PDB file of the backbone (N, CA, C, O) and the ligand in Angstrom, with CONECT records:
HET    LIG  A 101      31
ATOM      1  N   MET A   1      87.633  98.155  66.134  1.00  0.00           N
ATOM      2  CA  MET A   1      88.137  97.064  66.983  1.00  0.00           C
ATOM      3  C   MET A   1      87.834  95.739  66.318  1.00  0.00           C
ATOM      4  O   MET A   1      86.699  95.488  65.913  1.00  0.00           O
ATOM      5  N   LEU A   2      88.860  94.874  66.201  1.00  0.00           N
ATOM      6  CA  LEU A   2      88.676  93.555  65.612  1.00  0.00           C
ATOM      7  C   LEU A   2      88.138  92.604  66.683  1.00  0.00           C
ATOM      8  O   LEU A   2      88.663  92.504  67.792  1.00  0.00           O
ATOM      9  N   VAL A   3      87.057  91.905  66.293  1.00  0.00           N
ATOM     10  CA  VAL A   3      86.497  90.932  67.232  1.00  0.00           C
ATOM     11  C   VAL A   3      86.293  89.596  66.531  1.00  0.00           C
ATOM     12  O   VAL A   3      86.159  89.550  65.308  1.00  0.00           O
ATOM     13  N   ARG A   4      86.269  88.532  67.280  1.00  0.00           N
ATOM     14  CA  ARG A   4      86.046  87.197  66.751  1.00  0.00           C
ATOM     15  C   ARG A   4      84.949  86.562  67.526  1.00  0.00           C
ATOM     16  O   ARG A   4      84.961  86.580  68.756  1.00  0.00           O
ATOM     17  N   LEU A   5      83.984  85.990  66.826  1.00  0.00           N
ATOM     18  CA  LEU A   5      82.820  85.318  67.470  1.00  0.00           C
ATOM     19  C   LEU A   5      82.859  83.863  67.085  1.00  0.00           C
ATOM     20  O   LEU A   5      82.969  83.525  65.906  1.00  0.00           O
ATOM     21  N   LEU A   6      82.770  83.003  68.074  1.00  0.00           N
ATOM     22  CA  LEU A   6      82.753  81.570  67.855  1.00  0.00           C
ATOM     23  C   LEU A   6      81.454  81.047  68.493  1.00  0.00           C
ATOM     24  O   LEU A   6      81.214  81.259  69.681  1.00  0.00           O
ATOM     25  N   TYR A   7      80.604  80.347  67.677  1.00  0.00           N
ATOM     26  CA  TYR A   7      79.361  79.894  68.302  1.00  0.00           C
ATOM     27  C   TYR A   7      78.904  78.574  67.596  1.00  0.00           C
ATOM     28  O   TYR A   7      79.348  78.271  66.488  1.00  0.00           O
ATOM     29  N   ALA A   8      78.046  77.835  68.237  1.00  0.00           N
ATOM     30  CA  ALA A   8      77.407  76.649  67.682  1.00  0.00           C
ATOM     31  C   ALA A   8      75.939  76.850  67.706  1.00  0.00           C
ATOM     32  O   ALA A   8      75.408  77.411  68.664  1.00  0.00           O
ATOM     33  N   SER A   9      75.240  76.401  66.659  1.00  0.00           N
ATOM     34  CA  SER A   9      73.802  76.514  66.655  1.00  0.00           C
ATOM     35  C   SER A   9      73.179  75.381  65.900  1.00  0.00           C
ATOM     36  O   SER A   9      73.792  74.845  64.978  1.00  0.00           O
ATOM     37  N   ARG A  10      71.953  74.990  66.268  1.00  0.00           N
ATOM     38  CA  ARG A  10      71.245  73.920  65.544  1.00  0.00           C
ATOM     39  C   ARG A  10      70.588  74.462  64.288  1.00  0.00           C
ATOM     40  O   ARG A  10      69.940  75.508  64.309  1.00  0.00           O
ATOM     41  N   ALA A  11      70.768  73.719  63.176  1.00  0.00           N
ATOM     42  CA  ALA A  11      70.194  74.131  61.920  1.00  0.00           C
ATOM     43  C   ALA A  11      68.674  73.905  61.962  1.00  0.00           C
ATOM     44  O   ALA A  11      68.204  72.882  62.459  1.00  0.00           O
ATOM     45  N   VAL A  12      67.928  74.859  61.443  1.00  0.00           N
ATOM     46  CA  VAL A  12      66.444  74.737  61.303  1.00  0.00           C
ATOM     47  C   VAL A  12      66.150  73.951  60.017  1.00  0.00           C
ATOM     48  O   VAL A  12      65.317  73.045  59.995  1.00  0.00           O
ATOM     49  N   ASP A  13      66.870  74.336  58.941  1.00  0.00           N
ATOM     50  CA  ASP A  13      66.734  73.689  57.655  1.00  0.00           C
ATOM     51  C   ASP A  13      68.046  72.982  57.298  1.00  0.00           C
ATOM     52  O   ASP A  13      69.057  73.646  57.072  1.00  0.00           O
ATOM     53  N   THR A  14      68.044  71.661  57.245  1.00  0.00           N
ATOM     54  CA  THR A  14      69.269  70.927  57.048  1.00  0.00           C
ATOM     55  C   THR A  14      69.456  70.473  55.595  1.00  0.00           C
ATOM     56  O   THR A  14      70.313  69.635  55.312  1.00  0.00           O
ATOM     57  N   SER A  15      68.653  71.026  54.676  1.00  0.00           N
ATOM     58  CA  SER A  15      68.798  70.626  53.290  1.00  0.00           C
ATOM     59  C   SER A  15      70.093  71.182  52.702  1.00  0.00           C
ATOM     60  O   SER A  15      70.553  72.251  53.105  1.00  0.00           O
ATOM     61  N   PRO A  16      70.682  70.453  51.746  1.00  0.00           N
ATOM     62  CA  PRO A  16      71.903  70.973  51.097  1.00  0.00           C
ATOM     63  C   PRO A  16      71.671  72.358  50.459  1.00  0.00           C
ATOM     64  O   PRO A  16      72.565  73.204  50.481  1.00  0.00           O
ATOM     65  N   ALA A  17      70.475  72.588  49.893  1.00  0.00           N
ATOM     66  CA  ALA A  17      70.207  73.890  49.293  1.00  0.00           C
ATOM     67  C   ALA A  17      70.236  74.997  50.306  1.00  0.00           C
ATOM     68  O   ALA A  17      70.718  76.089  50.004  1.00  0.00           O
ATOM     69  N   ALA A  18      69.731  74.753  51.519  1.00  0.00           N
ATOM     70  CA  ALA A  18      69.748  75.819  52.513  1.00  0.00           C
ATOM     71  C   ALA A  18      71.174  76.141  52.948  1.00  0.00           C
ATOM     72  O   ALA A  18      71.510  77.304  53.173  1.00  0.00           O
ATOM     73  N   ILE A  19      71.996  75.133  53.062  1.00  0.00           N
ATOM     74  CA  ILE A  19      73.392  75.328  53.483  1.00  0.00           C
ATOM     75  C   ILE A  19      74.178  76.043  52.387  1.00  0.00           C
ATOM     76  O   ILE A  19      74.983  76.932  52.663  1.00  0.00           O
ATOM     77  N   GLU A  20      73.930  75.635  51.129  1.00  0.00           N
ATOM     78  CA  GLU A  20      74.537  76.314  49.975  1.00  0.00           C
ATOM     79  C   GLU A  20      74.117  77.787  49.966  1.00  0.00           C
ATOM     80  O   GLU A  20      74.933  78.651  49.646  1.00  0.00           O
ATOM     81  N   ALA A  21      72.896  78.080  50.299  1.00  0.00           N
ATOM     82  CA  ALA A  21      72.395  79.471  50.264  1.00  0.00           C
ATOM     83  C   ALA A  21      73.161  80.316  51.322  1.00  0.00           C
ATOM     84  O   ALA A  21      73.482  81.480  51.083  1.00  0.00           O
ATOM     85  N   ILE A  22      73.431  79.727  52.438  1.00  0.00           N
ATOM     86  CA  ILE A  22      74.195  80.461  53.470  1.00  0.00           C
ATOM     87  C   ILE A  22      75.593  80.751  52.949  1.00  0.00           C
ATOM     88  O   ILE A  22      76.101  81.861  53.106  1.00  0.00           O
ATOM     89  N   LEU A  23      76.225  79.739  52.321  1.00  0.00           N
ATOM     90  CA  LEU A  23      77.594  79.926  51.790  1.00  0.00           C
ATOM     91  C   LEU A  23      77.600  80.979  50.699  1.00  0.00           C
ATOM     92  O   LEU A  23      78.495  81.823  50.649  1.00  0.00           O
ATOM     93  N   THR A  24      76.592  80.935  49.813  1.00  0.00           N
ATOM     94  CA  THR A  24      76.509  81.906  48.730  1.00  0.00           C
ATOM     95  C   THR A  24      76.377  83.320  49.270  1.00  0.00           C
ATOM     96  O   THR A  24      77.060  84.239  48.818  1.00  0.00           O
ATOM     97  N   GLN A  25      75.474  83.484  50.257  1.00  0.00           N
ATOM     98  CA  GLN A  25      75.273  84.816  50.813  1.00  0.00           C
ATOM     99  C   GLN A  25      76.506  85.299  51.559  1.00  0.00           C
ATOM    100  O   GLN A  25      76.871  86.472  51.479  1.00  0.00           O
ATOM    101  N   SER A  26      77.141  84.396  52.279  1.00  0.00           N
ATOM    102  CA  SER A  26      78.355  84.752  53.022  1.00  0.00           C
ATOM    103  C   SER A  26      79.454  85.216  52.092  1.00  0.00           C
ATOM    104  O   SER A  26      80.131  86.210  52.353  1.00  0.00           O
ATOM    105  N   ARG A  27      79.625  84.480  50.994  1.00  0.00           N
ATOM    106  CA  ARG A  27      80.698  84.836  50.047  1.00  0.00           C
ATOM    107  C   ARG A  27      80.427  86.175  49.362  1.00  0.00           C
ATOM    108  O   ARG A  27      81.356  86.907  49.019  1.00  0.00           O
ATOM    109  N   GLN A  28      79.127  86.489  49.164  1.00  0.00           N
ATOM    110  CA  GLN A  28      78.744  87.774  48.553  1.00  0.00           C
ATOM    111  C   GLN A  28      78.924  88.915  49.598  1.00  0.00           C
ATOM    112  O   GLN A  28      79.435  89.975  49.238  1.00  0.00           O
ATOM    113  N   HIS A  29      78.544  88.735  50.797  1.00  0.00           N
ATOM    114  CA  HIS A  29      78.428  89.812  51.728  1.00  0.00           C
ATOM    115  C   HIS A  29      79.680  90.039  52.581  1.00  0.00           C
ATOM    116  O   HIS A  29      80.021  91.178  52.897  1.00  0.00           O
ATOM    117  N   ASN A  30      80.338  88.987  52.938  1.00  0.00           N
ATOM    118  CA  ASN A  30      81.393  89.076  53.957  1.00  0.00           C
ATOM    119  C   ASN A  30      82.602  89.848  53.521  1.00  0.00           C
ATOM    120  O   ASN A  30      83.074  90.696  54.278  1.00  0.00           O
ATOM    121  N   PRO A  31      83.153  89.598  52.302  1.00  0.00           N
ATOM    122  CA  PRO A  31      84.380  90.312  51.936  1.00  0.00           C
ATOM    123  C   PRO A  31      84.199  91.842  51.921  1.00  0.00           C
ATOM    124  O   PRO A  31      85.086  92.577  52.355  1.00  0.00           O
ATOM    125  N   GLY A  32      83.034  92.320  51.415  1.00  0.00           N
ATOM    126  CA  GLY A  32      82.776  93.752  51.376  1.00  0.00           C
ATOM    127  C   GLY A  32      82.662  94.393  52.741  1.00  0.00           C
ATOM    128  O   GLY A  32      82.820  95.603  52.901  1.00  0.00           O
ATOM    129  N   SER A  33      82.383  93.553  53.717  1.00  0.00           N
ATOM    130  CA  SER A  33      82.217  94.016  55.097  1.00  0.00           C
ATOM    131  C   SER A  33      83.469  93.803  55.911  1.00  0.00           C
ATOM    132  O   SER A  33      83.501  94.086  57.109  1.00  0.00           O
ATOM    133  N   GLY A  34      84.527  93.288  55.241  1.00  0.00           N
ATOM    134  CA  GLY A  34      85.781  93.024  55.984  1.00  0.00           C
ATOM    135  C   GLY A  34      85.644  91.866  56.949  1.00  0.00           C
ATOM    136  O   GLY A  34      86.312  91.826  57.982  1.00  0.00           O
ATOM    137  N   ILE A  35      84.788  90.933  56.618  1.00  0.00           N
ATOM    138  CA  ILE A  35      84.535  89.754  57.463  1.00  0.00           C
ATOM    139  C   ILE A  35      85.208  88.529  56.882  1.00  0.00           C
ATOM    140  O   ILE A  35      85.129  88.261  55.683  1.00  0.00           O
ATOM    141  N   THR A  36      85.871  87.794  57.757  1.00  0.00           N
ATOM    142  CA  THR A  36      86.387  86.467  57.360  1.00  0.00           C
ATOM    143  C   THR A  36      85.903  85.466  58.437  1.00  0.00           C
ATOM    144  O   THR A  36      85.389  85.830  59.494  1.00  0.00           O
ATOM    145  N   GLY A  37      86.106  84.188  58.087  1.00  0.00           N
ATOM    146  CA  GLY A  37      85.706  83.171  59.062  1.00  0.00           C
ATOM    147  C   GLY A  37      85.608  81.813  58.460  1.00  0.00           C
ATOM    148  O   GLY A  37      86.005  81.584  57.317  1.00  0.00           O
ATOM    149  N   ILE A  38      85.060  80.886  59.260  1.00  0.00           N
ATOM    150  CA  ILE A  38      84.822  79.554  58.782  1.00  0.00           C
ATOM    151  C   ILE A  38      83.411  79.149  59.211  1.00  0.00           C
ATOM    152  O   ILE A  38      82.899  79.602  60.234  1.00  0.00           O
ATOM    153  N   LEU A  39      82.795  78.277  58.395  1.00  0.00           N
ATOM    154  CA  LEU A  39      81.519  77.712  58.728  1.00  0.00           C
ATOM    155  C   LEU A  39      81.584  76.203  58.589  1.00  0.00           C
ATOM    156  O   LEU A  39      81.775  75.700  57.482  1.00  0.00           O
ATOM    157  N   CYS A  40      81.432  75.474  59.671  1.00  0.00           N
ATOM    158  CA  CYS A  40      81.431  74.046  59.647  1.00  0.00           C
ATOM    159  C   CYS A  40      80.018  73.534  59.905  1.00  0.00           C
ATOM    160  O   CYS A  40      79.247  74.117  60.668  1.00  0.00           O
ATOM    161  N   TYR A  41      79.703  72.404  59.229  1.00  0.00           N
ATOM    162  CA  TYR A  41      78.364  71.843  59.431  1.00  0.00           C
ATOM    163  C   TYR A  41      78.456  70.343  59.515  1.00  0.00           C
ATOM    164  O   TYR A  41      79.185  69.718  58.745  1.00  0.00           O
ATOM    165  N   GLY A  42      77.736  69.762  60.429  1.00  0.00           N
ATOM    166  CA  GLY A  42      77.632  68.289  60.516  1.00  0.00           C
ATOM    167  C   GLY A  42      76.588  67.883  61.550  1.00  0.00           C
ATOM    168  O   GLY A  42      76.489  68.472  62.627  1.00  0.00           O
ATOM    169  N   GLY A  43      75.827  66.881  61.202  1.00  0.00           N
ATOM    170  CA  GLY A  43      74.855  66.344  62.139  1.00  0.00           C
ATOM    171  C   GLY A  43      73.814  67.336  62.611  1.00  0.00           C
ATOM    172  O   GLY A  43      73.344  67.255  63.746  1.00  0.00           O
ATOM    173  N   GLY A  44      73.449  68.271  61.750  1.00  0.00           N
ATOM    174  CA  GLY A  44      72.407  69.233  62.062  1.00  0.00           C
ATOM    175  C   GLY A  44      72.912  70.432  62.909  1.00  0.00           C
ATOM    176  O   GLY A  44      72.110  71.232  63.392  1.00  0.00           O
ATOM    177  N   VAL A  45      74.220  70.544  63.080  1.00  0.00           N
ATOM    178  CA  VAL A  45      74.765  71.617  63.891  1.00  0.00           C
ATOM    179  C   VAL A  45      75.798  72.386  63.113  1.00  0.00           C
ATOM    180  O   VAL A  45      76.644  71.809  62.429  1.00  0.00           O
ATOM    181  N   PHE A  46      75.718  73.751  63.229  1.00  0.00           N
ATOM    182  CA  PHE A  46      76.702  74.621  62.670  1.00  0.00           C
ATOM    183  C   PHE A  46      77.688  74.981  63.717  1.00  0.00           C
ATOM    184  O   PHE A  46      77.343  75.121  64.891  1.00  0.00           O
ATOM    185  N   LEU A  47      78.946  75.137  63.302  1.00  0.00           N
ATOM    186  CA  LEU A  47      79.967  75.799  64.140  1.00  0.00           C
ATOM    187  C   LEU A  47      80.578  76.903  63.274  1.00  0.00           C
ATOM    188  O   LEU A  47      81.164  76.625  62.227  1.00  0.00           O
ATOM    189  N   GLN A  48      80.441  78.138  63.710  1.00  0.00           N
ATOM    190  CA  GLN A  48      80.965  79.244  62.903  1.00  0.00           C
ATOM    191  C   GLN A  48      81.910  80.096  63.744  1.00  0.00           C
ATOM    192  O   GLN A  48      81.641  80.415  64.903  1.00  0.00           O
ATOM    193  N   ALA A  49      83.030  80.451  63.111  1.00  0.00           N
ATOM    194  CA  ALA A  49      83.919  81.470  63.633  1.00  0.00           C
ATOM    195  C   ALA A  49      83.879  82.607  62.655  1.00  0.00           C
ATOM    196  O   ALA A  49      84.086  82.403  61.459  1.00  0.00           O
ATOM    197  N   ILE A  50      83.617  83.804  63.136  1.00  0.00           N
ATOM    198  CA  ILE A  50      83.552  84.944  62.257  1.00  0.00           C
ATOM    199  C   ILE A  50      84.314  86.090  62.880  1.00  0.00           C
ATOM    200  O   ILE A  50      84.213  86.354  64.078  1.00  0.00           O
ATOM    201  N   GLU A  51      85.099  86.781  62.020  1.00  0.00           N
ATOM    202  CA  GLU A  51      86.032  87.816  62.518  1.00  0.00           C
ATOM    203  C   GLU A  51      85.946  89.052  61.699  1.00  0.00           C
ATOM    204  O   GLU A  51      85.809  88.972  60.478  1.00  0.00           O
ATOM    205  N   GLY A  52      86.018  90.176  62.308  1.00  0.00           N
ATOM    206  CA  GLY A  52      85.988  91.454  61.588  1.00  0.00           C
ATOM    207  C   GLY A  52      85.766  92.621  62.559  1.00  0.00           C
ATOM    208  O   GLY A  52      85.954  92.489  63.768  1.00  0.00           O
ATOM    209  N   GLY A  53      85.367  93.751  62.002  1.00  0.00           N
ATOM    210  CA  GLY A  53      85.070  94.899  62.814  1.00  0.00           C
ATOM    211  C   GLY A  53      83.896  94.607  63.742  1.00  0.00           C
ATOM    212  O   GLY A  53      83.037  93.783  63.428  1.00  0.00           O
ATOM    213  N   ARG A  54      83.868  95.274  64.863  1.00  0.00           N
ATOM    214  CA  ARG A  54      82.836  94.937  65.866  1.00  0.00           C
ATOM    215  C   ARG A  54      81.405  95.113  65.344  1.00  0.00           C
ATOM    216  O   ARG A  54      80.561  94.249  65.583  1.00  0.00           O
ATOM    217  N   SER A  55      81.120  96.192  64.650  1.00  0.00           N
ATOM    218  CA  SER A  55      79.762  96.447  64.232  1.00  0.00           C
ATOM    219  C   SER A  55      79.400  95.515  63.092  1.00  0.00           C
ATOM    220  O   SER A  55      78.251  95.082  63.005  1.00  0.00           O
ATOM    221  N   ALA A  56      80.350  95.189  62.206  1.00  0.00           N
ATOM    222  CA  ALA A  56      80.093  94.259  61.088  1.00  0.00           C
ATOM    223  C   ALA A  56      79.790  92.878  61.616  1.00  0.00           C
ATOM    224  O   ALA A  56      78.830  92.244  61.178  1.00  0.00           O
ATOM    225  N   VAL A  57      80.581  92.406  62.535  1.00  0.00           N
ATOM    226  CA  VAL A  57      80.339  91.075  63.140  1.00  0.00           C
ATOM    227  C   VAL A  57      78.976  91.056  63.829  1.00  0.00           C
ATOM    228  O   VAL A  57      78.585  90.035  64.396  1.00  0.00           O
TER     229      VAL A  57
HETATM  230  C1  LIG A 101      74.954  79.307  60.769  1.00  0.00           C
HETATM  231  C2  LIG A 101      74.716  80.522  59.883  1.00  0.00           C
HETATM  232  C3  LIG A 101      75.786  81.283  59.461  1.00  0.00           C
HETATM  233  C4  LIG A 101      75.625  82.418  58.667  1.00  0.00           C
HETATM  234  N1  LIG A 101      76.686  83.154  58.282  1.00  0.00           N
HETATM  235  C5  LIG A 101      76.507  84.228  57.490  1.00  0.00           C
HETATM  236  C6  LIG A 101      77.607  85.007  57.094  1.00  0.00           C
HETATM  237  O1  LIG A 101      78.775  84.744  57.449  1.00  0.00           O
HETATM  238  N2  LIG A 101      77.366  86.076  56.290  1.00  0.00           N
HETATM  239  C7  LIG A 101      76.099  86.458  55.884  1.00  0.00           C
HETATM  240  O2  LIG A 101      75.944  87.448  55.167  1.00  0.00           O
HETATM  241  N3  LIG A 101      75.016  85.720  56.262  1.00  0.00           N
HETATM  242  C8  LIG A 101      75.210  84.617  57.050  1.00  0.00           C
HETATM  243  N4  LIG A 101      74.127  83.893  57.465  1.00  0.00           N
HETATM  244  C9  LIG A 101      72.791  84.371  57.073  1.00  0.00           C
HETATM  245  C10 LIG A 101      72.110  83.552  55.970  1.00  0.00           C
HETATM  246  O3  LIG A 101      72.862  83.637  54.761  1.00  0.00           O
HETATM  247  C11 LIG A 101      70.648  84.070  55.789  1.00  0.00           C
HETATM  248  O4  LIG A 101      70.664  85.357  55.396  1.00  0.00           O
HETATM  249  C12 LIG A 101      69.891  83.975  57.034  1.00  0.00           C
HETATM  250  O5  LIG A 101      69.907  82.641  57.461  1.00  0.00           O
HETATM  251  C13 LIG A 101      68.437  84.477  56.822  1.00  0.00           C
HETATM  252  O6  LIG A 101      67.618  83.418  56.534  1.00  0.00           O
HETATM  253  P1  LIG A 101      65.992  83.679  56.381  1.00  0.00           P
HETATM  254  O7  LIG A 101      65.816  84.068  54.914  1.00  0.00           O
HETATM  255  O8  LIG A 101      65.400  82.371  56.712  1.00  0.00           O
HETATM  256  O9  LIG A 101      65.699  84.802  57.344  1.00  0.00           O
HETATM  257  C14 LIG A 101      74.297  82.768  58.266  1.00  0.00           C
HETATM  258  C15 LIG A 101      73.207  81.975  58.695  1.00  0.00           C
HETATM  259  C16 LIG A 101      73.404  80.885  59.467  1.00  0.00           C
HETATM  260  C17 LIG A 101      72.208  80.041  59.910  1.00  0.00           C
CONECT  230  231
CONECT  231  230  232  259
CONECT  232  231  233
CONECT  233  232  234  257
CONECT  234  233  235
CONECT  235  234  236  242
CONECT  236  235  237  238
CONECT  237  236
CONECT  238  236  239
CONECT  239  238  240  241
CONECT  240  239
CONECT  241  239  242
CONECT  242  235  241  243
CONECT  243  242  244  257
CONECT  244  243  245
CONECT  245  244  246  247
CONECT  246  245
CONECT  247  245  248  249
CONECT  248  247
CONECT  249  247  250  251
CONECT  250  249
CONECT  251  249  252
CONECT  252  251  253
CONECT  253  252  254  255  256
CONECT  254  253
CONECT  255  253
CONECT  256  253
CONECT  257  233  243  258
CONECT  258  257  259
CONECT  259  231  258  260
CONECT  260  259
END
């Protein structure tokens, strides 16, 4: 079953390196798990939409 999750969360670590690390990990892990989505960041808050199989999401 395809599901989509949309959520907002406050960043614990707002350094550029921490945000780059999330993007790097997402780009490595998500395609192999059939996951797509977007990650937006601003003002210490993330907004992420993530879509894929129920268990993978
Ligand atoms: C807002 C946010 C979005 C994330 N999205 C993904 C993702 O799409 N794919 C993924 O593999 N990991 C994702 N992660 C996980 C991070 O890459 C990392 O593994 C996680 O924050 C663990 O950090 P820790 O080492 O402090 O426990 C996300 C983390 C955060 C905070």
